[in-house]
All heavy atoms as an XYZ file, in Angstrom:
746
protein
N     -40.415     34.205      3.121
C     -40.105     35.466      2.311
C     -40.030     35.079      0.816
O     -39.398     34.035      0.481
C     -38.730     35.968      2.853
C     -38.275     37.157      2.086
S     -36.751     37.790      2.921
C     -36.285     38.871      1.680
N     -40.654     35.857      0.071
C     -40.788     35.635     -1.366
C     -39.430     36.130     -2.061
O     -38.953     37.165     -1.628
C     -41.972     36.257     -1.985
C     -43.177     35.592     -1.500
C     -44.381     36.130     -2.330
C     -45.662     35.501     -2.016
N     -46.777     36.000     -2.689
N     -38.958     35.495     -3.065
C     -37.855     35.981     -3.859
C     -38.367     36.442     -5.163
O     -39.290     35.943     -5.689
C     -36.847     34.861     -4.085
O     -37.432     33.761     -4.769
C     -36.174     34.418     -2.776
N     -37.726     37.451     -5.684
C     -38.121     37.989     -6.930
C     -37.700     37.087     -8.006
O     -36.857     36.204     -7.891
C     -37.527     39.437     -7.167
O     -36.185     39.288     -7.324
N     -38.280     37.345     -9.204
C     -37.939     36.567    -10.363
C     -36.475     36.722    -10.771
O     -35.772     35.759    -11.108
C     -38.875     36.979    -11.525
C     -38.596     36.259    -12.917
C     -38.825     34.688    -12.732
C     -39.497     36.779    -13.909
N     -36.011     37.968    -10.606
C     -34.581     38.248    -10.906
C     -33.618     37.477    -10.023
O     -32.686     36.819    -10.418
C     -34.337     39.690    -10.788
C     -32.923     40.140    -11.160
C     -32.788     41.621    -11.107
N     -31.444     41.990    -11.473
C     -31.018     43.124    -11.822
N     -31.974     44.114    -11.773
N     -29.803     43.420    -12.190
N     -33.979     37.386     -8.701
C     -33.154     36.630     -7.722
C     -33.192     35.140     -8.092
O     -32.180     34.454     -7.970
C     -33.622     36.903     -6.358
C     -33.329     38.260     -5.802
C     -33.921     38.512     -4.469
O     -34.727     37.694     -3.961
O     -33.541     39.494     -3.784
N     -34.323     34.698     -8.474
C     -34.500     33.325     -8.781
C     -33.611     32.917    -10.012
O     -32.972     31.924     -9.998
C     -35.944     33.026     -9.089
O     -36.156     31.712     -9.623
N     -33.614     33.759    -11.036
C     -32.800     33.518    -12.179
C     -31.334     33.572    -11.864
O     -30.530     32.712    -12.321
C     -33.178     34.518    -13.289
C     -34.602     34.230    -13.832
C     -32.188     34.478    -14.452
C     -35.159     35.333    -14.764
N     -30.910     34.516    -11.069
C     -29.502     34.586    -10.666
C     -29.060     33.383     -9.856
O     -28.042     32.817    -10.109
C     -29.285     35.870     -9.776
S     -29.308     37.406    -10.742
N     -29.868     32.896     -8.996
C     -29.568     31.650     -8.248
C     -29.455     30.480     -9.205
O     -28.581     29.640     -8.946
C     -30.648     31.418     -7.138
C     -30.601     32.458     -5.934
C     -31.758     32.092     -4.997
C     -29.242     32.317     -5.255
N     -30.357     30.384    -10.125
C     -30.325     29.250    -11.078
C     -29.031     29.336    -11.845
O     -28.333     28.312    -12.107
C     -31.577     29.368    -12.079
C     -31.499     28.177    -13.005
C     -32.833     28.318    -13.858
O     -33.848     28.803    -13.432
O     -32.717     27.882    -15.046
N     -28.569     30.441    -12.429
C     -27.367     30.639    -13.155
C     -26.155     30.381    -12.224
O     -25.243     29.663    -12.694
C     -27.230     31.961    -13.754
C     -28.119     32.282    -14.898
N     -27.946     31.548    -16.132
C     -29.235     32.986    -15.057
C     -28.874     31.887    -16.943
N     -29.704     32.811    -16.439
N     -26.197     30.786    -11.018
C     -25.120     30.537    -10.061
C     -24.938     29.055     -9.803
O     -23.826     28.598     -9.760
C     -25.337     31.331     -8.780
C     -24.295     31.170     -7.699
C     -22.931     31.699     -8.229
C     -24.679     31.874     -6.424
N     -26.108     28.378     -9.667
C     -25.978     26.948     -9.388
C     -25.394     26.189    -10.552
O     -24.552     25.274    -10.398
C     -27.297     26.342     -9.000
O     -28.225     26.395    -10.083
N     -25.708     26.599    -11.740
C     -25.141     26.022    -13.075
C     -23.597     26.302    -13.121
O     -22.863     25.354    -13.418
C     -25.815     26.522    -14.259
C     -27.203     25.965    -14.463
C     -27.841     26.545    -15.706
N     -29.221     26.112    -15.829
C     -29.972     26.533    -16.756
N     -29.612     27.439    -17.654
N     -31.228     26.038    -16.818
N     -23.219     27.495    -12.764
C     -21.799     27.898    -12.812
C     -21.024     26.946    -11.783
O     -19.967     26.470    -12.093
C     -21.631     29.330    -12.607
C     -20.095     29.662    -12.302
C     -22.121     30.110    -13.718
N     -21.586     26.881    -10.580
C     -20.924     26.050     -9.577
C     -20.785     24.638     -9.998
O     -19.832     24.021     -9.824
C     -21.658     26.205     -8.236
C     -21.156     25.221     -7.233
C     -21.485     27.610     -7.656
N     -21.904     24.067    -10.628
C     -21.823     22.653    -11.090
C     -20.806     22.494    -12.128
O     -20.007     21.585    -12.096
C     -23.191     22.268    -11.667
C     -23.265     20.877    -12.186
C     -23.070     19.855    -11.091
C     -24.692     20.685    -12.774
N     -20.754     23.434    -13.144
C     -19.784     23.309    -14.187
C     -18.352     23.363    -13.672
O     -17.470     22.666    -14.135
C     -20.038     24.402    -15.307
C     -21.261     24.047    -16.135
C     -21.437     25.318    -17.083
C     -21.042     22.777    -17.009
N     -18.110     24.331    -12.739
C     -16.754     24.510    -12.156
C     -16.405     23.241    -11.409
O     -15.249     22.825    -11.472
C     -16.845     25.693    -11.209
C     -15.485     26.085    -10.608
C     -14.450     26.413    -11.717
C     -15.665     27.324     -9.696
N     -17.336     22.694    -10.667
C     -17.063     21.446     -9.894
C     -16.693     20.341    -10.824
O     -15.702     19.553    -10.523
C     -18.304     21.025     -9.071
O     -18.563     21.978     -8.143
N     -17.436     20.171    -11.920
C     -17.106     19.053    -12.839
C     -15.665     19.316    -13.509
O     -14.880     18.478    -13.583
C     -18.203     18.956    -13.996
C     -17.744     18.088    -15.106
C     -19.470     18.487    -13.410
N     -15.363     20.497    -13.835
C     -14.127     20.879    -14.453
C     -12.963     20.555    -13.453
O     -12.019     19.960    -13.829
C     -14.109     22.327    -14.877
C     -12.692     22.777    -15.335
C     -12.285     22.371    -16.570
C     -11.909     23.550    -14.581
C     -11.029     22.800    -17.001
C     -10.675     23.994    -14.937
C     -10.202     23.616    -16.282
N     -13.077     21.041    -12.218
C     -12.058     20.846    -11.232
C     -11.895     19.349    -10.949
O     -10.757     18.843    -10.762
C     -12.327     21.625     -9.962
C     -12.186     23.081    -10.125
C     -12.614     23.721     -8.810
C     -10.805     23.551    -10.452
N     -12.962     18.537    -10.872
C     -12.920     17.153    -10.635
C     -12.210     16.412    -11.710
O     -11.294     15.571    -11.441
C     -14.287     16.573    -10.325
C     -14.326     15.155    -10.024
C     -13.823     14.731     -8.727
C     -14.731     14.245    -10.910
C     -13.859     13.403     -8.373
C     -14.746     12.812    -10.568
C     -14.252     12.432     -9.265
O     -14.322     11.090     -8.961
N     -12.489     16.770    -12.958
C     -11.840     16.090    -14.089
C     -10.381     16.453    -14.115
O      -9.485     15.633    -14.466
C     -12.435     16.535    -15.402
O     -12.266     17.853    -15.684
N      -9.922     17.692    -13.771
C      -8.542     18.044    -13.672
C      -7.783     17.195    -12.601
O      -6.674     16.767    -12.752
C      -8.357     19.520    -13.483
C      -8.809     20.357    -14.615
C      -8.003     20.065    -15.848
O      -6.775     19.976    -15.843
N      -8.718     19.831    -16.981
N      -8.548     17.027    -11.475
C      -7.872     16.275    -10.398
C      -7.702     14.820    -10.850
O      -6.634     14.211    -10.565
C      -8.919     16.292     -9.201
C      -8.412     15.437     -8.075
C      -7.407     15.876     -7.264
C      -9.092     14.243     -7.767
C      -6.970     15.025     -6.168
C      -8.684     13.412     -6.721
C      -7.607     13.827     -5.896
N      -8.607     14.220    -11.525
C      -8.481     12.832    -12.029
C      -7.289     12.753    -13.028
O      -6.522     11.780    -13.064
C      -9.730     12.282    -12.621
C     -10.859     12.038    -11.585
C     -12.152     11.571    -12.363
C     -10.457     11.010    -10.557
N      -7.307     13.747    -13.905
C      -6.235     13.721    -14.954
C      -4.829     13.807    -14.355
O      -3.974     13.188    -14.811
C      -6.538     14.801    -15.971
C      -5.479     14.947    -17.066
C      -5.543     13.925    -18.021
C      -4.494     15.900    -17.072
C      -4.606     14.009    -19.078
C      -3.599     15.898    -18.056
C      -3.636     14.961    -19.126
N      -4.707     14.525    -13.307
C      -3.417     14.799    -12.658
C      -2.924     13.563    -11.881
O      -1.772     13.552    -11.537
C      -3.417     16.043    -11.794
N      -3.798     12.621    -11.626
C      -3.351     11.513    -10.804
C      -2.610     10.430    -11.576
O      -2.039      9.509    -10.965
C      -4.634     10.875    -10.163
C      -5.362     11.866     -9.172
C      -4.411     12.256     -8.113
O      -3.761     11.496     -7.434
N      -4.335     13.608     -7.917
N      -2.654     10.408    -12.844
C      -1.986      9.328    -13.601
C      -0.900      9.924    -14.519
O      -0.931     11.026    -15.056
C      -3.115      8.685    -14.562
O      -2.482      7.614    -15.245
N       0.154      9.111    -14.654
C       1.329      9.447    -15.374
C       1.788      8.332    -16.294
O       2.005      7.218    -15.752
C       2.465      9.859    -14.385
C       3.769     10.375    -14.979
C       3.531     11.716    -15.682
C       4.776     10.561    -13.873
N       1.857      8.490    -17.558
C       2.309      7.448    -18.440
C       3.844      7.403    -18.444
O       4.504      8.437    -18.746
N       4.397      6.284    -18.196
C       5.830      6.086    -18.170
C       6.281      5.092    -19.171
O       5.613      4.054    -19.384
C       6.323      5.525    -16.723
C       5.885      6.402    -15.658
C       7.760      5.217    -16.764
C       6.539      7.777    -15.622
N       7.319      5.401    -20.006
C       7.885      4.503    -20.968
C       9.370      4.453    -20.755
O       9.928      5.523    -20.330
C       7.633      4.976    -22.370
C       6.221      4.994    -22.843
C       6.021      5.497    -24.298
C       4.574      5.466    -24.669
N       4.410      5.894    -26.137
N       9.987      3.330    -20.930
C      11.406      3.286    -20.747
C      11.963      1.997    -21.239
O      11.252      1.084    -21.800
N      13.256      1.866    -21.134
C      13.987      0.601    -21.583
C      14.871      0.229    -20.360
O      15.580      1.103    -19.878
C      14.857      0.879    -22.829
C      13.927      1.171    -23.952
C      15.605     -0.316    -23.121
C      14.648      1.601    -25.249
N      14.884     -1.032    -20.004
C      15.700     -1.599    -18.875
C      16.908     -2.129    -19.514
O      16.778     -2.972    -20.433
C      14.899     -2.589    -18.038
C      15.802     -3.159    -17.014
C      13.661     -1.989    -17.413
N      18.045     -1.717    -19.138
C      19.312     -2.147    -19.695
C      20.230     -2.649    -18.530
O      20.083     -2.242    -17.418
C      20.017     -1.106    -20.472
O      20.323     -0.020    -19.652
C      19.232     -0.693    -21.733
N      21.203     -3.455    -18.876
C      22.142     -3.936    -17.907
C      23.273     -2.973    -17.795
O      23.333     -1.941    -18.414
C      22.570     -5.441    -18.206
C      23.277     -5.588    -19.459
O      23.674     -4.565    -20.112
O      23.453     -6.731    -19.906
N      24.353     -3.343    -17.128
C      25.580     -2.438    -16.913
C      26.326     -2.111    -18.157
O      26.838     -1.063    -18.223
C      26.564     -3.061    -15.902
N      26.227     -2.998    -19.192
C      26.888     -2.690    -20.424
C      25.906     -2.122    -21.496
O      26.282     -2.018    -22.670
C      27.635     -3.960    -21.007
C      28.777     -4.364    -20.057
C      26.658     -5.076    -21.230
N      24.713     -1.832    -21.144
C      23.780     -1.243    -22.088
C      22.927     -2.164    -22.887
O      22.170     -1.741    -23.680
N      23.019     -3.492    -22.584
C      22.200     -4.461    -23.290
C      20.772     -4.465    -22.682
O      20.637     -4.409    -21.437
C      22.809     -5.903    -23.202
C      24.126     -6.003    -23.912
C      23.977     -5.821    -25.417
O      22.951     -6.341    -26.017
O      24.766     -5.120    -26.058
N      19.750     -4.636    -23.492
C      18.359     -4.682    -22.944
C      18.154     -5.875    -22.076
O      18.640     -7.014    -22.479
C      17.535     -4.678    -24.189
C      18.397     -5.099    -25.324
C      19.758     -4.757    -24.937
N      17.341     -5.712    -21.020
C      16.994     -6.839    -20.163
C      15.589     -7.262    -20.513
O      14.643     -6.594    -20.286
C      17.112     -6.472    -18.683
C      16.760     -7.594    -17.803
C      18.574     -5.905    -18.314
N      15.453     -8.453    -21.171
C      14.256     -8.983    -21.563
C      13.590     -9.703    -20.443
O      14.198    -10.469    -19.743
C      14.428     -9.966    -22.729
C      13.128    -10.552    -23.156
C      15.149     -9.294    -23.893
N      12.304     -9.405    -20.170
C      11.506    -10.064    -19.067
C      11.751     -9.474    -17.703
O      11.416    -10.166    -16.710
N      12.271     -8.263    -17.579
C      12.398     -7.687    -16.265
C      11.019     -7.211    -15.804
O      10.276     -6.818    -16.577
C      13.418     -6.476    -16.357
N      10.859     -7.303    -14.511
C       9.623     -6.819    -13.848
C       9.711     -5.334    -13.530
O      10.711     -4.918    -12.892
C       9.346     -7.614    -12.613
C       9.037     -9.034    -12.850
O       8.202     -9.406    -13.608
N       9.823     -9.879    -12.194
N       8.730     -4.543    -13.972
C       8.682     -3.140    -13.595
C       7.257     -2.889    -12.885
O       6.244     -3.136    -13.570
C       8.711     -2.268    -14.889
C       8.651     -0.806    -14.527
C      10.017     -2.622    -15.722
N       7.428     -2.533    -11.629
C       6.219     -2.554    -10.835
C       6.148     -1.165    -10.104
O       7.197     -0.667     -9.638
C       6.159     -3.664     -9.729
C       4.867     -3.653     -8.879
C       6.250     -5.017    -10.483
N       4.910     -0.597     -9.915
C       4.688      0.570     -9.206
C       4.806      0.167     -7.696
O       4.063     -0.788     -7.246
C       3.395      1.191     -9.484
C       3.082      2.452     -8.695
C       1.752      3.063     -9.027
O       1.036      2.646     -9.950
O       1.374      4.086     -8.476
N       5.658      0.675     -6.925
C       5.898      0.321     -5.531
C       4.708      0.365     -4.785
O       3.933      1.329     -4.819
C       7.064      1.215     -4.884
C       7.475      0.706     -3.527
C       8.672      1.459     -3.042
C       9.106      0.914     -1.668
N      10.344      1.622     -1.270
N       4.485     -0.669     -3.941
C       3.295     -0.657     -3.115
C       2.035     -1.124     -3.749
O       0.909     -1.125     -3.107
N       2.044     -1.577     -5.007
C       0.891     -1.921     -5.745
C       1.085     -3.248     -6.481
O       2.277     -3.712     -6.480
C       0.427     -0.819     -6.804
O       1.412     -0.885     -7.823
C       0.333      0.491     -6.206
N       0.152     -3.735     -7.243
C       0.332     -4.844     -8.094
C       0.357     -4.364     -9.509
O       0.248     -5.272    -10.482
C      -0.770     -5.880     -7.852
O      -2.035     -5.247     -8.130
C      -0.721     -6.494     -6.449
N       0.408     -3.039     -9.752
C       0.383     -2.437    -11.063
C       1.809     -2.569    -11.730
O       2.808     -2.014    -11.246
C      -0.005     -0.921    -10.976
C       0.055     -0.291    -12.260
O      -0.159     -0.846    -13.360
N       0.184      0.975    -12.273
N       1.983     -3.461    -12.673
C       3.268     -3.683    -13.247
C       3.204     -4.301    -14.606
O       2.141     -4.773    -14.992
N       4.397     -4.384    -15.275
C       4.502     -5.020    -16.545
C       5.906     -5.725    -16.613
O       6.612     -5.557    -15.767
C       4.414     -3.985    -17.747
C       3.078     -3.292    -17.812
C       5.584     -2.937    -17.582
N       6.063     -6.468    -17.673
C       7.314     -7.205    -17.950
C       7.892     -6.596    -19.255
O       7.097     -6.307    -20.157
C       7.104     -8.713    -18.130
C       8.400     -9.380    -18.496
C       6.517     -9.283    -16.875
N       9.195     -6.301    -19.266
C       9.799     -5.771    -20.440
C       9.669     -6.662    -21.595
O       9.723     -7.886    -21.502
C      11.283     -5.335    -20.177
O      12.001     -6.517    -19.818
C      11.356     -4.251    -19.170
N       9.713     -6.098    -22.856
C       9.622     -6.903    -24.055
C      10.920     -7.298    -24.594
O      11.928     -7.223    -23.870
C       8.754     -6.067    -25.157
C       9.519     -4.843    -25.622
O      10.734     -4.623    -25.355
O       8.828     -4.007    -26.305
N      11.027     -7.799    -25.819
C      12.249     -8.306    -26.382
C      13.360     -7.217    -26.554
O      14.457     -7.603    -26.696
C      11.955     -8.978    -27.706
N      12.936     -5.947    -26.469
C      13.851     -4.893    -26.578
C      14.170     -4.242    -25.232
O      14.850     -3.213    -25.202
C      13.351     -3.808    -27.492
C      13.170     -4.371    -28.949
O      14.052     -5.049    -29.442
N      12.019     -4.062    -29.546
N      13.668     -4.847    -24.134
C      13.845     -4.273    -22.858
C      12.854     -3.136    -22.550
O      12.991     -2.481    -21.599
N      11.988     -2.906    -23.450
C      11.052     -1.689    -23.321
C       9.799     -2.018    -22.577
O       9.411     -3.159    -22.443
C      10.642     -1.237    -24.751
N       9.251     -0.988    -21.908
C       8.110     -1.168    -21.117
C       7.257      0.191    -21.233
O       7.825      1.272    -21.538
C       8.292     -1.442    -19.693
C       8.901     -0.341    -18.915
C       8.140      0.583    -18.110
C      10.279     -0.183    -18.853
C       8.744      1.623    -17.498
C      10.918      0.873    -18.165
C      10.140      1.754    -17.485
N       6.041      0.081    -20.967
C       5.081      1.238    -20.879
C       4.091      0.934    -19.785
O       3.507     -0.099    -19.702
C       4.298      1.401    -22.238
O       3.494      2.462    -22.118
N       3.898      1.980    -18.919
C       3.061      1.726    -17.742
C       2.457      3.002    -17.244
O       3.085      4.073    -17.300
C       3.990      1.105    -16.639
C       3.318      0.784    -15.266
C       2.371     -0.355    -15.424
C       4.435      0.381    -14.238
N       1.153      2.981    -16.868
C       0.467      4.133    -16.261
C       0.580      3.992    -14.750
O       0.177      3.023    -14.202
C      -0.941      4.244    -16.687
C      -1.072      4.627    -18.141
O      -0.366      5.480    -18.620
N      -2.124      4.111    -18.773
N       1.131      5.074    -14.182
C       1.414      4.961    -12.656
C       0.703      6.231    -12.068
O       0.466      7.222    -12.743
C       2.849      4.861    -12.329
C       3.430      3.612    -12.804
C       3.625      6.055    -12.779
N       0.615      6.216    -10.737
C       0.110      7.371     -9.892
C       1.153      8.487    -10.010
O       2.398      8.227    -10.017
C      -0.218      6.986     -8.569
O      -1.103      5.950     -8.507
N       0.733      9.681     -9.878
C       1.715     10.855     -9.744
C       2.519     10.638     -8.460
O       2.025     10.321     -7.437
C       0.914     12.116     -9.678
O       1.792     13.177     -9.544
N       3.884     10.759     -8.596
C       4.737     10.591     -7.417
C       5.128      9.155     -7.108
O       5.739      8.888     -6.045
N       4.769      8.303     -8.043
C       5.101      6.850     -7.791
C       6.533      6.528     -7.893
O       7.350      7.279     -8.469
C       4.291      6.019     -8.966
N       6.890      5.404     -7.356
C       8.260      4.821     -7.397
C       8.164      3.563     -8.167
O       7.309      2.709     -7.929
C       8.863      4.650     -6.000
C       8.924      5.927     -5.223
C      10.173      3.921     -6.027
C       9.346      5.809     -3.756
N       9.106      3.400     -9.147
C       9.124      2.149     -9.969
C      10.149      1.227     -9.232
O      11.189      1.645     -8.835
C       9.531      2.409    -11.369
C       8.584      3.122    -12.253
C       9.115      3.128    -13.708
C       7.225      2.426    -12.325
N       9.763     -0.060     -9.209
C      10.725     -1.071     -8.644
C      10.934     -1.986     -9.856
O      10.068     -2.649    -10.457
C      10.040     -1.813     -7.549
C      11.047     -2.912     -7.043
C       9.719     -0.932     -6.420
N      12.275     -2.074    -10.225
C      12.679     -2.883    -11.416
C      13.491     -4.056    -10.897
O      14.500     -3.858    -10.185
C      13.493     -2.057    -12.363
C      12.652     -0.865    -12.821
C      13.919     -2.904    -13.563
C      13.318      0.138    -13.642
N      13.072     -5.278    -11.192
C      13.729     -6.461    -10.736
C      13.919     -7.486    -11.820
O      13.028     -7.583    -12.712
C      12.982     -7.039     -9.467
O      11.724     -7.409     -9.862
N      14.978     -8.297    -11.648
C      15.177     -9.419    -12.563
C      16.129    -10.391    -11.923
O      17.037    -10.004    -11.172
C      15.920     -8.876    -13.847
C      16.035     -9.875    -14.928
C      14.851    -10.267    -15.763
C      17.173    -10.460    -15.217
C      14.979    -11.226    -16.743
C      17.321    -11.424    -16.273
C      16.168    -11.753    -17.031
O      16.289    -12.690    -18.017
N      15.873    -11.671    -12.051
C      16.650    -12.692    -11.415
C      18.148    -12.503    -11.690
O      18.569    -12.466    -12.905
C      16.149    -14.096    -11.814
C      16.769    -15.296    -11.084
C      16.363    -15.193     -9.618
C      16.239    -16.505    -11.680
N      18.967    -12.531    -10.664
C      20.405    -12.390    -10.862
C      20.870    -10.927    -10.865
O      22.121    -10.719    -10.950
N      20.007     -9.947    -10.821
C      20.407     -8.562    -10.820
C      19.851     -7.923     -9.512
O      18.986     -8.376     -8.955
C      19.727     -7.840    -11.987
C      20.334     -8.156    -13.305
C      19.955     -9.304    -14.007
C      21.239     -7.270    -13.876
C      20.485     -9.599    -15.230
C      21.835     -7.647    -15.126
C      21.462     -8.717    -15.815
O      21.991     -9.036    -17.017
N      20.582     -6.848     -9.112
C      20.032     -6.101     -7.869
C      18.819     -5.349     -8.295
O      18.651     -4.775     -9.404
C      21.112     -5.073     -7.509
C      22.351     -5.661     -6.924
O      22.265     -6.772     -6.270
N      23.461     -5.054     -7.046
N      17.823     -5.316     -7.371
C      16.580     -4.539     -7.603
C      16.901     -3.084     -7.511
O      17.701     -2.645     -6.718
C      15.547     -4.977     -6.503
O      15.301     -6.412     -6.612
C      14.287     -4.153     -6.624
N      16.327     -2.356     -8.441
C      16.460     -0.874     -8.470
C      15.141     -0.238     -8.259
O      14.111     -0.695     -8.703
C      16.945     -0.453     -9.869
C      18.322     -1.063    -10.274
C      19.454     -0.329     -9.535
O      19.383      0.862     -9.454
N      20.417     -1.104     -9.046
N      15.152      0.904     -7.565
C      14.009      1.825     -7.365
C      14.276      3.098     -8.032
O      15.313      3.704     -7.807
C      13.707      1.972     -5.882
C      13.163      0.763     -5.203
C      12.664      0.985     -3.772
O      12.581      2.130     -3.351
O      12.308     -0.105     -3.120
N      13.268      3.563     -8.883
C      13.382      4.699     -9.572
C      12.308      5.707     -9.117
O      11.110      5.317     -9.131
C      13.226      4.530    -11.087
C      14.124      3.379    -11.600
C      13.480      5.879    -11.904
C      15.612      3.724    -11.541
N      12.702      6.902     -8.602
C      11.711      7.870     -8.173
C      11.810      9.133     -8.965
O      12.555      9.164     -9.979
C      11.983      8.190     -6.716
O      13.244      8.706     -6.524
N      11.129     10.185     -8.623
C      11.094     11.425     -9.342
C      10.549     11.227    -10.712
O      10.969     11.839    -11.679
C      12.407     12.131     -9.357
C      12.934     12.553     -8.072
O      12.174     12.932     -7.204
N      14.234     12.392     -7.771
N       9.459     10.441    -10.888
C       8.929     10.130    -12.170
C       8.250     11.310    -12.770
O       8.122     11.417    -14.005
C       7.946      8.986    -12.079
C       8.639      7.627    -11.635
C       7.554      6.528    -11.474
C       9.658      7.170    -12.702
N       7.759     12.310    -11.953
C       7.149     13.492    -12.515
C       8.102     14.268    -13.321
O       7.778     14.898    -14.324
C       6.608     14.380    -11.393
C       5.370     13.716    -10.755
O       4.619     12.989    -11.385
N       5.129     13.991     -9.422
N       9.373     14.194    -13.007
C      10.380     14.975    -13.681
C      10.929     14.119    -14.784
O      10.967     14.506    -15.983
C      11.612     15.356    -12.734
C      11.098     16.263    -11.680
C      12.687     15.945    -13.554
C      12.037     16.519    -10.529
N      11.295     12.846    -14.555
C      11.940     11.961    -15.597
C      10.928     11.523    -16.563
O      11.353     11.395    -17.780
C      12.503     10.741    -14.867
N       9.670     11.374    -16.287
C       8.754     10.771    -17.296
C       7.711     11.760    -17.763
O       6.987     11.455    -18.682
N       7.632     12.872    -17.218
C       6.523     13.850    -17.575
C       6.650     14.451    -18.922
O       7.681     15.025    -19.338
N       5.654     14.275    -19.730
C       5.463     14.962    -20.949
C       5.800     14.282    -22.194
O       5.542     14.466    -23.129
């Protein structure tokens, strides 16, 4: 069955729209998967903990705090941070979408 020129043009435009929509949705999906987290690790009296390990739970994605106890890390959405340091109890921090978002 032959298609008319008009139908052919409509199909071509429709395929372009579908392609553009797919690329847009895919890029939004990738963007939503990562969350930038910044913070400062302190002890019970509020002093910075230098050299504490901050790791995304279940991964090898992590950093060590700097001289001010500060860290910056990109983690997956919904991640749990595990903070540890020799001589201190290990802490797990969740709800990063709320605490770190924005």
